[in-house]
Steps between C-alpha positions, in 0.01 A plus 500: 500500500826360352787463746834644369781253443774485752744632256287812440475569868863534545523704184272747665692500815835547327420815321495707810824379639739367232627832375600633834696199609735446205849626444607787270440481134774542239386633171853582372659161508702355224209293401280787399473738218693837503418828337559532127279794395406846648172581664230692323517871511143551579287310761214453255695408187488137370827296526600214275266211508522297821669788689861606507761499771619836632849610632417362844443152377123489554252446219281811420184499298144645485383265771243522781439264782279479818473325832263457808599580851401342821475797740348405836649798694563762229167639375689777311645261250331389178356155471628503141692725261608510140848635421669557166868518422677818425731392223769755571536433875362141510280616792144351533266806539138489613240532226189691619400495874636174660265525802197287507203582710550374862251215593544338842466133442569355842585792740860498379485744216426453130683218310485313177531123507524419129729636230478812288541444134605782256418443136471701169207513275508496111516878476795528749258563795659417836271306736533355850281216651519442873323339784348731742416404863142603580476315821681221692390228245349713221709601204428689182688457170539858373632620159631857438633673191751779501364822327564857539755464791290271721358153538122457423289201535387336158174395675307602807464142583760249622596213265381240759162676576200271443334615169157464654544620863819707481632312815871419507572131460771337708827467316819290555693811603849337486473481121395820330339519154664537168409764239510486119351645174322300228407714191548815712260386781639471863456167660577381849545141607445449872419219747289443814559221738325249269431674174655702226374776273607716197352857528474715194463882517223628271496878536506524871328177587647167583359189330628152587516134408604211708819294442475136628743328718744787585550600852850673539763689322286639210712588194433602143657500152400684195605368160392719211127547531451203743500514872589203733478468876685225694556388854698232696253380754340256554677404169664682215221623273455739204188660368430706191292806604491689170128440425177519688557170657806345671644206308767257602844518340556132570580282786855453639555153615523541877351323803435742796454191727860403437662838450435852619559786267509880575706720279452529125635702205388497131614643178458448119784315311508374141129593470387301795469526881759392743443475871747446794375407845643390831373194689589273789362168622193542716659274764757762598416706807777711647601796284872443547454131366283601201662394176362705213554427142432740219322340191460640160199411272469581130156530346480286186321575175200296587454688831641244728799568731826309532732529803871475419717274703789747528538672823547873557695496838835342534389354835127445593349718757659835395201668334296628800336790319352600165719457187471691171493355139602754223619505147806698413680501161280217380592264794281377790650601838386448868606713787465324834583555862741265670607472856779250476782757512399619850342190643176428676481661850289367781316834512300564179538872564864476423470323161696666229471424126692582185361515150645291218422475139491203252432466133320218323705348218207276387644208700606636834527807717851665506636776742528847370742731682542557873253493784349814651604653828326375811136621565217417738234268410170655385147373490459606134783625285374692198722488194507725190669437172605826337663411154797286623490609868310329784413715786384394851434698815652349808610552858883485554677411824455798742137540385597724205240490222691472168421417135717226347550480126628188296649567165761311285548239780571749768298651801545862606301751689269734316494846646577568858336375826125557496440721808180441687300755713453537878709396795713205375506352857125468486461359152566196299437430129204264455585429132685677219291524185560471129730723281372649177632711227307833503600799262409819672 
């Protein structure tokens, strides 16, 4: 069994306390975008590409998001839910029945450990993949599709069920799977403690193939008709999983004996792959002393990778969570979390971060616009690029679940606060999930 890194352990601790302990958020400051267009007349009508701000200063659009809830003393609350934005009011409204079946994991009520991920199929079908607790240390990766007003399983079997015996295999529950489509077929990239797999849905049956050397933070990228999976531990790696067999997408020059890597992000730019990953020297021990550096590697025409010498962050050590590479208006950008504004507290549960964006000029990374409001650290931020808008679900100070949107160099809130279910005094959000565009 692999042992989680010290940095990962305090990430897991922080997601249950950081949002409650921070001060008030300000989404109406001079730094942020103000309203310039009216809201849509109908909750189901499509807005302009990338959303549009309404008269209240929040972005509205045909967006849906999800989250998982840790609910030790509130069995009436759902373990996960999918909500979609009403484009007239900006409210996030439940889609289908948000309540999941109650399963007592450890005598304290049902709970989900991993993230829920909402995603859209090629025919505008809304799906949710989540990790269901079926016992104290037994978890099932479940995928459902929204149809006829309710959520229905796409398969009678869990993704991580053994194809021969049907038994559930142990999974690294802190890092949920990622879901993607290649040629219209649903794929799921997921990890155990010491192995990784890509599962493909054929009818209602899951088939699978192994992915070598990936153990945590499974991610995926689809470029045209090709599908890639990648991870950051034990080292940054990318694999082409389009065909029947998994093939390497090249080796990034990185020595895991000297550096420890964790978070990765990948995109396609100028017809080739680009990956960013964070790392710190293996000699560092205490989390508050860890000095992370974000590296960016460009895949060359011959399949090799070249790491640039230009730094992302202004000061090393300010990227303690997953970044996001994206292309907007023909230019490569990176959105990354930074905690230099608010400092590093002694208690990791009080760590606050702010997002920043930089653009690649071909020679260096230059800042774009203002930083985001203060938010709590999350184990796994999930970013979505919708035309020129980047959306990310996050926990604001006071434990409010919000969706932040970046567009034209400015951050603003998308929709109103996402309201959860059950008694707030007995709940905390385990992890906010992705945001997707879904036309109802």
